[in-house]
MILUMMI-708385 format. One record per residue: residue number from 1; residue in one letter; x negated, y, z of N, C-alpha, C in turn. Coordinates in steps of 0.1 Angstrom, whole numbers, m for minus. Example, Ala and Ser with C-alpha at 12.3 -4.5 7.8 and 13.67 -1.06 7.14 Angstrom:
2
{site 1 "a" {m132 m57 78} {m123 m45 78} {m132 m33 78}}
{site 2 "s" {m128 m22 71} {m137 m11 71} {m129 0 79}}
***
This chain:
376
{site 1 "x" {461 1691 400} {473 1689 392} {478 1702 385}}
{site 2 "x" {476 1714 393} {481 1726 386} {472 1730 374}}
{site 3 "x" {459 1728 376} {450 1731 364} {453 1722 352}}
{site 4 "x" {457 1709 355} {460 1700 344} {473 1705 337}}
{site 5 "x" {482 1709 345} {495 1714 339} {492 1727 331}}
{site 6 "x" {484 1735 336} {482 1748 329} {475 1745 315}}
{site 7 "x" {465 1735 315} {458 1732 303} {467 1727 292}}
{site 8 "x" {477 1718 296} {486 1712 286} {495 1723 280}}
{site 9 "x" {499 1733 288} {508 1742 283} {502 1754 276}}
{site 10 "x" {489 1757 279} {484 1769 274} {473 1767 263}}
{site 11 "x" {466 1755 263} {456 1753 253} {462 1752 239}}
{site 12 "x" {456 1758 229} {460 1758 215} {453 1747 207}}
{site 13 "x" {460 1740 198} {454 1730 190} {446 1736 179}}
{site 14 "x" {434 1731 176} {426 1736 166} {428 1728 153}}
{site 15 "x" {428 1735 141} {429 1728 128} {417 1720 125}}
{site 16 "x" {419 1710 118} {407 1701 114} {400 1706 102}}
{site 17 "x" {407 1715 94} {401 1721 82} {402 1713 70}}
{site 18 "x" {399 1719 58} {401 1712 45} {391 1700 44}}
{site 19 "x" {379 1703 49} {368 1692 48} {373 1680 56}}
{site 20 "x" {379 1682 68} {383 1671 76} {394 1663 69}}
{site 21 "x" {404 1670 62} {414 1663 55} {409 1655 44}}
{site 22 "x" {399 1660 36} {394 1653 25} {386 1640 31}}
{site 23 "x" {379 1642 42} {372 1631 48} {382 1620 52}}
{site 24 "x" {393 1624 59} {403 1615 64} {409 1607 52}}
{site 25 "x" {412 1614 41} {418 1608 29} {409 1596 24}}
{site 26 "x" {396 1599 22} {387 1589 17} {385 1578 27}}
{site 27 "x" {384 1581 40} {383 1571 50} {395 1561 49}}
{site 28 "x" {407 1567 47} {419 1559 46} {419 1550 34}}
{site 29 "x" {415 1555 22} {413 1547 10} {404 1536 12}}
{site 30 "x" {392 1539 18} {382 1528 21} {388 1518 30}}
{site 31 "x" {395 1522 40} {401 1512 49} {411 1503 42}}
{site 32 "x" {420 1509 34} {429 1501 26} {423 1491 17}}
{site 33 "x" {412 1495 10} {404 1487 1} {399 1475 8}}
{site 34 "x" {392 1478 20} {386 1467 28} {397 1457 33}}
{site 35 "x" {408 1462 37} {419 1453 43} {425 1445 32}}
{site 36 "x" {427 1451 20} {434 1444 9} {425 1433 4}}
{site 37 "x" {411 1435 4} {402 1425 0} {401 1414 10}}
{site 38 "x" {401 1418 23} {400 1408 34} {413 1400 35}}
{site 39 "x" {424 1406 33} {437 1400 35} {446 1403 23}}
{site 40 "x" {446 1395 12} {454 1398 0} {469 1398 4}}
{site 41 "x" {477 1403 m6} {491 1404 m3} {498 1390 m1}}
{site 42 "x" {491 1379 m6} {497 1366 m3} {491 1359 9}}
{site 43 "x" {486 1368 18} {479 1363 31} {489 1363 42}}
{site 44 "x" {490 1353 50} {499 1352 62} {490 1353 74}}
{site 45 "x" {492 1363 83} {485 1364 95} {493 1359 107}}
{site 46 "x" {487 1352 116} {494 1347 128} {484 1345 139}}
{site 47 "x" {489 1346 152} {480 1344 164} {482 1330 169}}
{site 48 "x" {471 1324 173} {472 1310 179} {474 1312 193}}
{site 49 "x" {476 1300 200} {479 1300 215} {467 1306 223}}
{site 50 "x" {455 1304 218} {443 1309 225} {440 1324 222}}
{site 51 "x" {449 1330 214} {448 1344 212} {440 1348 199}}
{site 52 "x" {435 1338 192} {427 1340 180} {437 1344 168}}
{site 53 "x" {432 1354 160} {439 1358 148} {435 1349 136}}
{site 54 "x" {444 1342 130} {441 1333 119} {449 1338 107}}
{site 55 "x" {443 1337 95} {450 1340 83} {449 1329 73}}
{site 56 "x" {460 1327 66} {461 1316 56} {466 1322 43}}
{site 57 "x" {459 1319 32} {463 1324 19} {472 1314 12}}
{site 58 "x" {483 1318 7} {493 1310 m1} {492 1314 m15}}
{site 59 "x" {491 1305 m24} {491 1308 m39} {505 1307 m44}}
{site 60 "x" {512 1318 m46} {526 1318 m50} {527 1327 m62}}
{site 61 "x" {533 1321 m73} {536 1328 m85} {551 1328 m88}}
{site 62 "x" {556 1340 m89} {571 1341 m91} {572 1348 m105}}
{site 63 "x" {579 1341 m114} {582 1347 m127} {596 1345 m130}}
{site 64 "x" {602 1354 m137} {616 1353 m141} {618 1360 m155}}
{site 65 "x" {619 1352 m165} {619 1357 m179} {633 1354 m185}}
{site 66 "x" {637 1361 m195} {649 1359 m202} {648 1346 m210}}
{site 67 "x" {660 1341 m214} {660 1328 m221} {666 1330 m236}}
{site 68 "x" {665 1343 m240} {671 1346 m253} {666 1337 m265}}
{site 69 "x" {653 1335 m265} {647 1327 m276} {652 1312 m275}}
{site 70 "x" {654 1307 m263} {659 1294 m262} {674 1293 m266}}
{site 71 "x" {681 1303 m263} {695 1304 m266} {697 1304 m282}}
{site 72 "x" {688 1311 m288} {689 1312 m303} {687 1298 m310}}
{site 73 "x" {680 1289 m303} {678 1276 m309} {691 1268 m311}}
{site 74 "x" {700 1270 m302} {712 1262 m302} {725 1270 m304}}
{site 75 "x" {724 1283 m304} {735 1292 m305} {743 1290 m318}}
{site 76 "x" {737 1290 m330} {744 1288 m342} {749 1274 m345}}
{site 77 "x" {744 1265 m337} {749 1251 m338} {761 1248 m329}}
{site 78 "x" {765 1258 m321} {776 1257 m312} {789 1262 m319}}
{site 79 "x" {800 1255 m317} {812 1259 m324} {824 1259 m314}}
{site 80 "x" {834 1267 m317} {847 1267 m310} {856 1256 m316}}
{site 81 "x" {861 1247 m308} {870 1237 m313} {884 1240 m309}}
{site 82 "x" {893 1240 m319} {907 1243 m317} {916 1231 m322}}
{site 83 "x" {924 1226 m313} {933 1215 m316} {947 1220 m319}}
{site 84 "x" {954 1215 m329} {968 1219 m332} {976 1206 m333}}
{site 85 "x" {989 1208 m329} {999 1198 m330} {1012 1205 m334}}
{site 86 "x" {1018 1200 m345} {1030 1206 m351} {1028 1221 m353}}
{site 87 "x" {1016 1224 m358} {1013 1238 m362} {1010 1247 m351}}
{site 88 "x" {1010 1242 m338} {1007 1251 m327} {994 1247 m320}}
{site 89 "x" {987 1257 m314} {975 1254 m307} {979 1247 m294}}
{site 90 "x" {972 1236 m292} {975 1228 m280} {963 1228 m270}}
{site 91 "x" {951 1231 m275} {939 1232 m267} {927 1238 m274}}
{site 92 "x" {918 1243 m267} {906 1249 m272} {894 1244 m264}}
{site 93 "x" {883 1243 m270} {871 1239 m263} {859 1242 m271}}
{site 94 "x" {848 1235 m268} {835 1238 m275} {829 1225 m280}}
{site 95 "x" {820 1227 m290} {813 1215 m295} {800 1220 m300}}
{site 96 "x" {792 1211 m306} {779 1215 m312} {775 1204 m322}}
{site 97 "x" {769 1209 m333} {764 1201 m344} {752 1193 m339}}
{site 98 "x" {752 1180 m339} {741 1172 m334} {734 1164 m344}}
{site 99 "x" {740 1163 m356} {735 1154 m367} {739 1159 m380}}
{site 100 "x" {730 1158 m390} {734 1162 m404} {727 1153 m414}}
{site 101 "x" {734 1149 m424} {728 1141 m435} {730 1149 m448}}
{site 102 "x" {729 1142 m459} {730 1149 m472} {744 1155 m474}}
{site 103 "x" {754 1147 m470} {767 1152 m473} {775 1157 m462}}
{site 104 "x" {773 1151 m450} {781 1155 m438} {773 1159 m426}}
{site 105 "x" {779 1167 m418} {774 1171 m405} {783 1166 m394}}
{site 106 "x" {778 1163 m382} {786 1157 m372} {786 1166 m359}}
{site 107 "x" {797 1167 m353} {799 1176 m341} {803 1167 m330}}
{site 108 "x" {797 1170 m318} {801 1163 m306} {810 1173 m298}}
{site 109 "x" {820 1167 m292} {828 1174 m283} {835 1164 m273}}
{site 110 "x" {844 1169 m265} {851 1159 m255} {864 1154 m262}}
{site 111 "x" {867 1142 m258} {880 1135 m262} {891 1144 m257}}
{site 112 "x" {891 1149 m245} {902 1156 m240} {905 1169 m246}}
{site 113 "x" {895 1174 m254} {896 1187 m261} {905 1185 m273}}
{site 114 "x" {904 1173 m280} {911 1171 m293} {922 1160 m292}}
{site 115 "x" {924 1154 m280} {933 1143 m279} {947 1146 m283}}
{site 116 "x" {951 1159 m280} {965 1163 m284} {967 1163 m299}}
{site 117 "x" {956 1164 m307} {957 1164 m321} {956 1150 m328}}
{site 118 "x" {956 1140 m320} {954 1126 m325} {968 1121 m329}}
{site 119 "x" {975 1128 m337} {988 1124 m342} {989 1127 m357}}
{site 120 "x" {1000 1123 m363} {1001 1125 m377} {1002 1140 m380}}
{site 121 "x" {1008 1148 m370} {1009 1162 m373} {998 1170 m367}}
{site 122 "x" {988 1164 m362} {977 1171 m355} {966 1174 m365}}
{site 123 "x" {959 1185 m362} {947 1190 m369} {937 1196 m360}}
{site 124 "x" {924 1195 m364} {914 1201 m356} {905 1210 m365}}
{site 125 "x" {903 1222 m360} {895 1232 m367} {883 1236 m358}}
{site 126 "x" {872 1240 m365} {860 1245 m357} {857 1259 m363}}
{site 127 "x" {852 1268 m354} {848 1281 m358} {833 1283 m355}}
{site 128 "x" {826 1288 m365} {811 1290 m363} {808 1304 m359}}
{site 129 "x" {796 1307 m355} {792 1320 m350} {794 1332 m360}}
{site 130 "x" {795 1328 m373} {797 1338 m384} {812 1341 m386}}
{site 131 "x" {821 1335 m377} {835 1336 m377} {842 1329 m388}}
{site 132 "x" {835 1320 m395} {841 1311 m405} {848 1299 m398}}
{site 133 "x" {860 1296 m402} {867 1285 m396} {871 1274 m406}}
{site 134 "x" {869 1262 m403} {871 1251 m412} {878 1239 m405}}
{site 135 "x" {887 1232 m412} {893 1220 m407} {882 1209 m407}}
{site 136 "x" {882 1201 m397} {873 1190 m396} {880 1176 m395}}
{site 137 "x" {873 1166 m398} {879 1152 m396} {875 1146 m383}}
{site 138 "x" {884 1140 m376} {881 1133 m364} {876 1119 m367}}
{site 139 "x" {863 1117 m365} {857 1104 m368} {862 1094 m359}}
{site 140 "x" {864 1098 m346} {869 1089 m336} {866 1095 m322}}
{site 141 "x" {872 1089 m312} {870 1093 m298} {873 1082 m288}}
{site 142 "x" {869 1084 m276} {872 1074 m265} {875 1082 m252}}
{site 143 "x" {887 1079 m247} {891 1087 m235} {883 1084 m223}}
{site 144 "x" {878 1071 m221} {870 1068 m209} {856 1075 m210}}
{site 145 "x" {850 1075 m221} {837 1081 m223} {838 1096 m224}}
{site 146 "x" {851 1101 m227} {854 1115 m230} {845 1121 m240}}
{site 147 "x" {842 1113 m251} {834 1118 m262} {842 1117 m275}}
{site 148 "x" {841 1127 m283} {847 1127 m296} {837 1131 m307}}
{site 149 "x" {838 1126 m319} {829 1130 m330} {837 1135 m341}}
{site 150 "x" {834 1147 m346} {840 1153 m357} {830 1154 m369}}
{site 151 "x" {836 1154 m381} {827 1156 m393} {832 1167 m401}}
{site 152 "x" {822 1173 m408} {824 1184 m417} {814 1184 m428}}
{site 153 "x" {817 1190 m440} {808 1191 m451} {795 1198 m446}}
{site 154 "x" {784 1191 m449} {770 1196 m445} {768 1211 m449}}
{site 155 "x" {773 1214 m460} {770 1228 m466} {776 1239 m457}}
{site 156 "x" {786 1236 m449} {793 1246 m441} {786 1248 m427}}
{site 157 "x" {776 1240 m424} {769 1241 m411} {758 1251 m411}}
{site 158 "x" {757 1259 m401} {746 1269 m400} {733 1263 m394}}
{site 159 "x" {735 1255 m384} {723 1250 m377} {726 1237 m370}}
{site 160 "x" {716 1229 m367} {718 1217 m359} {710 1218 m346}}
{site 161 "x" {717 1214 m335} {710 1215 m322} {699 1205 m321}}
{site 162 "x" {689 1209 m314} {678 1200 m310} {681 1193 m297}}
{site 163 "x" {680 1180 m297} {684 1172 m286} {672 1169 m277}}
{site 164 "x" {674 1170 m264} {663 1168 m254} {665 1155 m246}}
{site 165 "x" {660 1155 m234} {661 1143 m226} {666 1147 m212}}
{site 166 "x" {677 1141 m208} {682 1144 m194} {674 1135 m184}}
{site 167 "x" {668 1124 m189} {660 1116 m180} {647 1123 m176}}
{site 168 "x" {641 1131 m184} {629 1138 m181} {632 1151 m173}}
{site 169 "x" {644 1156 m173} {648 1168 m166} {647 1165 m151}}
{site 170 "x" {644 1175 m144} {643 1174 m129} {652 1184 m122}}
{site 171 "x" {657 1180 m111} {665 1188 m103} {658 1201 m100}}
{site 172 "x" {664 1213 m102} {658 1226 m100} {654 1232 m113}}
{site 173 "x" {654 1224 m124} {650 1230 m138} {661 1240 m142}}
{site 174 "x" {657 1250 m149} {666 1260 m155} {675 1253 m165}}
{site 175 "x" {688 1256 m165} {697 1251 m175} {706 1263 m180}}
{site 176 "x" {712 1261 m191} {722 1271 m195} {733 1264 m204}}
{site 177 "x" {744 1270 m204} {756 1265 m211} {761 1275 m221}}
{site 178 "x" {765 1270 m233} {771 1278 m243} {785 1273 m245}}
{site 179 "x" {795 1282 m244} {809 1277 m246} {819 1288 m248}}
{site 180 "x" {831 1285 m248} {842 1294 m251} {852 1294 m239}}
{site 181 "x" {848 1300 m228} {856 1300 m216} {869 1308 m219}}
{site 182 "x" {880 1303 m213} {893 1311 m215} {897 1312 m229}}
{site 183 "x" {893 1302 m237} {898 1303 m251} {888 1311 m260}}
{site 184 "x" {893 1315 m272} {884 1321 m282} {880 1336 m279}}
{site 185 "x" {886 1342 m269} {883 1356 m266} {869 1358 m262}}
{site 186 "x" {864 1348 m254} {850 1349 m249} {841 1339 m255}}
{site 187 "x" {843 1336 m268} {835 1326 m275} {820 1328 m274}}
{site 188 "x" {812 1317 m273} {798 1317 m273} {792 1325 m261}}
{site 189 "x" {799 1323 m250} {794 1329 m237} {783 1320 m232}}
{site 190 "x" {772 1326 m228} {761 1319 m222} {760 1321 m207}}
{site 191 "x" {759 1311 m200} {758 1311 m185} {745 1303 m181}}
{site 192 "x" {738 1308 m171} {726 1303 m167} {726 1297 m153}}
{site 193 "x" {719 1287 m150} {718 1281 m137} {706 1272 m136}}
{site 194 "x" {708 1262 m127} {698 1251 m126} {704 1238 m127}}
{site 195 "x" {696 1228 m128} {701 1214 m128} {702 1211 m113}}
{site 196 "x" {715 1210 m108} {717 1208 m94} {717 1194 m89}}
{site 197 "x" {719 1184 m98} {718 1170 m94} {719 1161 m106}}
{site 198 "x" {714 1149 m104} {714 1139 m115} {721 1126 m110}}
{site 199 "x" {726 1118 m119} {732 1105 m116} {744 1107 m106}}
{site 200 "x" {752 1117 m107} {763 1119 m99} {774 1110 m104}}
{site 201 "x" {781 1103 m95} {793 1095 m99} {805 1102 m95}}
{site 202 "x" {812 1107 m105} {824 1115 m102} {837 1108 m105}}
{site 203 "x" {846 1107 m96} {859 1100 m99} {868 1110 m106}}
{site 204 "x" {874 1104 m117} {882 1113 m126} {895 1106 m129}}
{site 205 "x" {905 1113 m134} {918 1108 m139} {918 1108 m154}}
{site 206 "x" {921 1097 m160} {921 1096 m174} {936 1095 m180}}
{site 207 "x" {943 1085 m176} {956 1082 m181} {967 1090 m173}}
{site 208 "x" {964 1092 m160} {974 1099 m152} {967 1108 m143}}
{site 209 "x" {971 1121 m144} {964 1131 m136} {965 1129 m121}}
{site 210 "x" {975 1122 m117} {977 1120 m102} {970 1107 m97}}
{site 211 "x" {964 1100 m106} {957 1087 m102} {943 1087 m107}}
{site 212 "x" {933 1085 m97} {919 1083 m101} {917 1070 m107}}
{site 213 "x" {913 1069 m119} {912 1056 m126} {899 1053 m133}}
{site 214 "x" {889 1062 m131} {876 1060 m137} {865 1067 m130}}
{site 215 "x" {853 1064 m133} {841 1070 m127} {832 1074 m139}}
{site 216 "x" {827 1086 m138} {817 1091 m148} {804 1094 m142}}
{site 217 "x" {793 1090 m148} {780 1093 m144} {776 1106 m151}}
{site 218 "x" {773 1116 m143} {771 1129 m149} {759 1137 m143}}
{site 219 "x" {755 1147 m150} {746 1157 m145} {754 1168 m138}}
{site 220 "x" {748 1174 m128} {755 1186 m121} {747 1198 m124}}
{site 221 "x" {754 1209 m126} {747 1222 m128} {756 1233 m121}}
{site 222 "x" {749 1244 m117} {756 1255 m111} {758 1266 m121}}
{site 223 "x" {754 1264 m134} {757 1273 m145} {773 1274 m146}}
{site 224 "x" {778 1286 m147} {793 1288 m147} {799 1279 m158}}
{site 225 "x" {809 1271 m154} {816 1263 m164} {831 1266 m161}}
{site 226 "x" {838 1270 m172} {852 1273 m171} {860 1266 m182}}
{site 227 "x" {873 1267 m181} {882 1261 m190} {878 1266 m204}}
{site 228 "x" {875 1257 m214} {871 1261 m227} {856 1258 m229}}
{site 229 "x" {849 1255 m218} {835 1251 m220} {834 1236 m223}}
{site 230 "x" {844 1229 m221} {844 1214 m224} {839 1211 m237}}
{site 231 "x" {830 1202 m238} {824 1197 m251} {812 1205 m255}}
{site 232 "x" {809 1216 m248} {797 1224 m252} {784 1218 m247}}
{site 233 "x" {773 1224 m252} {760 1219 m248} {755 1224 m234}}
{site 234 "x" {749 1215 m227} {741 1219 m215} {727 1218 m219}}
{site 235 "x" {719 1228 m218} {706 1229 m224} {695 1231 m213}}
{site 236 "x" {683 1227 m216} {672 1230 m208} {665 1243 m212}}
{site 237 "x" {655 1247 m205} {649 1260 m208} {643 1261 m222}}
{site 238 "x" {640 1250 m228} {635 1250 m242} {646 1250 m253}}
{site 239 "x" {658 1251 m248} {669 1252 m258} {673 1239 m264}}
{site 240 "x" {669 1228 m257} {673 1214 m261} {685 1209 m253}}
{site 241 "x" {694 1203 m260} {706 1198 m254} {703 1185 m245}}
{site 242 "x" {707 1186 m232} {704 1175 m224} {718 1169 m218}}
{site 243 "x" {729 1175 m222} {742 1170 m217} {753 1176 m225}}
{site 244 "x" {765 1170 m224} {777 1175 m230} {787 1179 m218}}
{site 245 "x" {790 1191 m217} {798 1196 m206} {812 1189 m207}}
{site 246 "x" {816 1184 m195} {829 1176 m195} {839 1181 m185}}
{site 247 "x" {834 1185 m173} {844 1188 m163} {837 1196 m152}}
{site 248 "x" {846 1202 m143} {841 1209 m131} {850 1206 m119}}
{site 249 "x" {845 1209 m107} {853 1207 m95} {862 1220 m94}}
{site 250 "x" {875 1218 m93} {884 1229 m91} {890 1228 m77}}
{site 251 "x" {886 1236 m68} {891 1235 m54} {887 1247 m47}}
{site 252 "x" {896 1251 m37} {893 1263 m29} {880 1261 m21}}
{site 253 "x" {872 1270 m21} {859 1269 m14} {848 1263 m21}}
{site 254 "x" {851 1259 m34} {840 1252 m42} {836 1262 m54}}
{site 255 "x" {824 1264 m55} {819 1273 m66} {806 1266 m72}}
{site 256 "x" {805 1268 m85} {792 1263 m92} {790 1248 m92}}
{site 257 "x" {801 1241 m95} {799 1226 m96} {805 1221 m109}}
{site 258 "x" {796 1223 m119} {800 1218 m133} {793 1205 m136}}
{site 259 "x" {798 1197 m145} {793 1184 m148} {792 1182 m163}}
{site 260 "x" {782 1174 m167} {779 1171 m181} {775 1157 m183}}
{site 261 "x" {780 1151 m193} {776 1137 m197} {762 1137 m202}}
{site 262 "x" {753 1129 m196} {739 1129 m201} {738 1127 m216}}
{site 263 "x" {729 1134 m223} {729 1133 m238} {726 1119 m243}}
{site 264 "x" {719 1111 m235} {716 1097 m239} {728 1089 m240}}
{site 265 "x" {737 1090 m230} {749 1083 m230} {759 1088 m240}}
{site 266 "x" {759 1102 m242} {768 1108 m252} {765 1103 m266}}
{site 267 "x" {752 1101 m269} {747 1096 m282} {751 1082 m283}}
{site 268 "x" {750 1074 m273} {753 1060 m273} {768 1058 m276}}
{site 269 "x" {776 1066 m270} {791 1066 m273} {793 1071 m287}}
{site 270 "x" {787 1081 m291} {789 1087 m305} {785 1077 m315}}
{site 271 "x" {774 1070 m313} {770 1060 m323} {780 1048 m324}}
{site 272 "x" {786 1045 m313} {796 1034 m313} {808 1039 m321}}
{site 273 "x" {812 1052 m319} {823 1057 m326} {821 1058 m341}}
{site 274 "x" {808 1062 m345} {805 1064 m359} {804 1050 m366}}
{site 275 "x" {801 1040 m358} {800 1026 m364} {813 1019 m364}}
{site 276 "x" {824 1026 m359} {837 1020 m359} {840 1011 m347}}
{site 277 "x" {831 1012 m337} {832 1003 m325} {837 1011 m313}}
{site 278 "x" {840 1024 m315} {843 1033 m304} {855 1029 m295}}
{site 279 "x" {865 1023 m301} {877 1019 m293} {877 1004 m290}}
{site 280 "x" {866 997 m292} {866 983 m289} {860 982 m275}}
{site 281 "x" {869 980 m265} {865 980 m251} {864 965 m246}}
{site 282 "x" {854 963 m238} {852 949 m233} {863 946 m223}}
{site 283 "x" {866 933 m221} {878 929 m214} {874 916 m206}}
{site 284 "x" {877 916 m193} {874 905 m184} {886 895 m184}}
{site 285 "x" {898 900 m185} {910 891 m185} {914 887 m171}}
{site 286 "x" {915 897 m162} {920 895 m149} {927 907 m143}}
{site 287 "x" {936 905 m134} {942 917 m127} {935 917 m113}}
{site 288 "x" {933 929 m108} {925 931 m96} {930 942 m87}}
{site 289 "x" {925 943 m75} {929 954 m66} {918 956 m56}}
{site 290 "x" {918 968 m50} {908 971 m40} {910 963 m27}}
{site 291 "x" {900 959 m21} {902 951 m9} {906 960 3}}
{site 292 "x" {914 955 12} {917 962 24} {907 959 35}}
{site 293 "x" {909 967 46} {899 965 57} {901 951 63}}
{site 294 "x" {913 945 63} {915 932 68} {908 921 60}}
{site 295 "x" {909 923 47} {902 914 38} {887 915 39}}
{site 296 "x" {882 927 40} {868 930 42} {862 923 54}}
{site 297 "x" {870 924 65} {866 917 78} {866 902 76}}
{site 298 "x" {877 897 70} {878 883 68} {867 876 61}}
{site 299 "x" {863 883 50} {853 877 41} {839 883 44}}
{site 300 "x" {838 892 54} {825 898 58} {818 905 47}}
{site 301 "x" {826 913 40} {820 922 29} {824 936 32}}
{site 302 "x" {816 946 28} {819 960 31} {829 966 21}}
{site 303 "x" {828 961 8} {836 966 m2} {836 957 m14}}
{site 304 "x" {846 958 m23} {846 950 m35} {860 950 m41}}
{site 305 "x" {862 941 m50} {875 940 m58} {880 926 m57}}
{site 306 "x" {892 925 m53} {898 911 m51} {906 907 m64}}
{site 307 "x" {903 895 m68} {910 890 m80} {924 885 m77}}
{site 308 "x" {934 891 m83} {948 887 m81} {953 877 m91}}
{site 309 "x" {948 877 m103} {953 868 m113} {942 867 m124}}
{site 310 "x" {940 855 m129} {931 853 m140} {938 848 m152}}
{site 311 "x" {936 854 m163} {943 851 m176} {937 838 m182}}
{site 312 "x" {945 829 m185} {940 817 m191} {933 819 m205}}
{site 313 "x" {921 814 m206} {913 815 m219} {905 828 m219}}
{site 314 "x" {906 836 m209} {898 849 m209} {884 846 m205}}
{site 315 "x" {875 856 m207} {861 853 m203} {860 851 m188}}
{site 316 "x" {868 858 m180} {868 855 m166} {872 841 m162}}
{site 317 "x" {881 836 m170} {886 822 m168} {874 812 m172}}
{site 318 "x" {868 815 m183} {857 807 m188} {845 808 m179}}
{site 319 "x" {844 819 m171} {833 821 m162} {836 814 m148}}
{site 320 "x" {848 809 m147} {851 802 m134} {856 810 m123}}
{site 321 "x" {860 823 m126} {866 831 m115} {880 826 m112}}
{site 322 "x" {884 828 m99} {897 824 m95} {904 834 m86}}
{site 323 "x" {917 833 m85} {925 841 m76} {919 841 m62}}
{site 324 "x" {917 853 m56} {912 853 m43} {897 856 m42}}
{site 325 "x" {890 855 m53} {876 858 m54} {874 873 m52}}
{site 326 "x" {863 877 m45} {860 891 m43} {848 895 m51}}
{site 327 "x" {849 903 m62} {838 907 m70} {831 919 m63}}
{site 328 "x" {818 918 m61} {810 928 m54} {800 935 m64}}
{site 329 "x" {797 929 m75} {788 935 m84} {790 930 m98}}
{site 330 "x" {789 939 m108} {790 936 m122} {776 940 m128}}
{site 331 "x" {768 930 m132} {755 934 m137} {747 939 m124}}
{site 332 "x" {741 951 m125} {734 957 m114} {742 967 m107}}
{site 333 "x" {755 969 m111} {763 980 m105} {772 974 m94}}
{site 334 "x" {772 980 m82} {781 975 m72} {795 980 m75}}
{site 335 "x" {805 970 m73} {819 973 m76} {826 975 m63}}
{site 336 "x" {825 987 m58} {831 989 m45} {846 992 m46}}
{site 337 "x" {851 994 m58} {865 995 m60} {868 992 m74}}
{site 338 "x" {881 992 m78} {885 989 m92} {879 999 m102}}
{site 339 "x" {879 1012 m98} {875 1022 m107} {860 1020 m110}}
{site 340 "x" {852 1016 m100} {838 1014 m102} {835 1001 m111}}
{site 341 "x" {844 991 m109} {843 979 m118} {846 983 m132}}
{site 342 "x" {856 991 m134} {859 995 m148} {848 1004 m154}}
{site 343 "x" {842 1012 m146} {831 1020 m150} {819 1011 m155}}
{site 344 "x" {816 1001 m146} {805 992 m149} {808 984 m162}}
{site 345 "x" {821 980 m163} {825 971 m174} {823 979 m188}}
{site 346 "x" {828 991 m188} {828 999 m200} {814 1004 m205}}
{site 347 "x" {804 1001 m197} {791 1004 m201} {785 993 m210}}
{site 348 "x" {792 982 m211} {788 971 m219} {796 971 m232}}
{site 349 "x" {791 963 m242} {797 961 m255} {804 948 m255}}
{site 350 "x" {814 947 m264} {820 934 m267} {809 924 m272}}
{site 351 "x" {809 912 m266} {798 903 m270} {787 902 m261}}
{site 352 "x" {785 912 m252} {774 912 m242} {776 901 m232}}
{site 353 "x" {765 896 m227} {766 887 m216} {763 894 m203}}
{site 354 "x" {771 892 m193} {770 900 m180} {771 890 m168}}
{site 355 "x" {763 893 m158} {764 885 m146} {774 891 m136}}
{site 356 "x" {782 883 m130} {792 888 m120} {788 881 m107}}
{site 357 "x" {787 890 m96} {785 885 m83} {798 886 m75}}
{site 358 "x" {801 875 m68} {814 875 m61} {813 866 m49}}
{site 359 "x" {823 867 m40} {824 859 m28} {836 850 m29}}
{site 360 "x" {834 837 m25} {844 828 m24} {842 819 m11}}
{site 361 "x" {852 818 m3} {850 810 10} {838 815 18}}
{site 362 "x" {836 828 18} {825 834 26} {811 831 21}}
{site 363 "x" {811 827 8} {798 824 2} {796 833 m10}}
{site 364 "x" {784 838 m12} {781 846 m23} {778 837 m35}}
{site 365 "x" {784 840 m46} {782 832 m58} {780 841 m70}}
{site 366 "x" {775 835 m81} {773 842 m93} {777 834 m105}}
{site 367 "x" {781 841 m116} {785 835 m128} {782 844 m140}}
{site 368 "x" {781 839 m152} {778 848 m163} {790 846 m173}}
{site 369 "x" {794 857 m179} {805 857 m189} {801 865 m201}}
{site 370 "x" {806 861 m212} {804 868 m225} {817 876 m227}}
{site 371 "x" {815 889 m228} {827 899 m228} {834 898 m241}}
{site 372 "x" {847 897 m240} {856 897 m252} {862 911 m254}}
{site 373 "x" {869 913 m265} {875 926 m268} {889 927 m261}}
{site 374 "x" {891 939 m256} {904 941 m249} {915 940 m260}}
{site 375 "x" {927 935 m256} {938 933 m264} {946 946 m264}}
{site 376 "x" {951 950 m276} {959 962 m277} {973 960 m272}}
***
């Protein structure tokens, strides 16, 4: 033990020399080369229960590129929309040029962006990316669809947006929004995110902010949406418009929940407006209410709308509906409450034939009605 102690304390370490260092360097390089070829960077090593070392190669490609070229495709087609009433600004939002013919160009935006200007003293202006501002004509709008169409001389338009398909878009796809958040100060702000969801049914207030009275089917995105983005384009990675930004969830603890009307539905609404049919809403001719738990148990249904009154001569009357009937489906859409029935109804046109499923005396029944126009 003493000799061992003396050896550790008194023996001097010998240098390995220059040649040894060079040899060690090349041996290290060779070892790294052999290991990297045997186990690439995308290799996962793990030990099995019997002690064997196993490796599995994963093919993973991560790319993250800018979207500047895509933004350019729709940037100059985007406009800031400003509504005036009695000479004062009442609201601002966004819009985009979606159609152009020989004489006129047409701009899509939201009804709620320009609704305050729908008076004799109201006016609507749009500003393009070159800072030119022009008054536009309101072709028409609909509060339930939240779509408005504006027209302007074709010669004043810089660009027309290319329209894509929300139906082909998939959850997780890259999306971006162009808009004027917080008014005109931050005009043409671009925010990027993903398509977070499709076919969301969001309950909204239309006539009274304190009462939920309608449902909208929308796309969901986590691209930042702020006040002033309303009416602007939601685009895919190719710079094609797949939706019209309409609303966002505003609540403590909620971030990144913006919603857009699918472009297919927006165009359907726009075409109705441009054909002069935009404000012609279908009408059943009945008063209704949501069923209570007691009614649900009594009639053995989970949800639905109870008929309280049927107007004589209405399409509901002609279809044989009566007071006390419980409507559970309009067409293929379940009517779990009055707002869902209204949503389903307004997806049809005046003159369409629609099947109504309802319960009477604990029996499921069906009838067909031809929708009439709502009375003013």
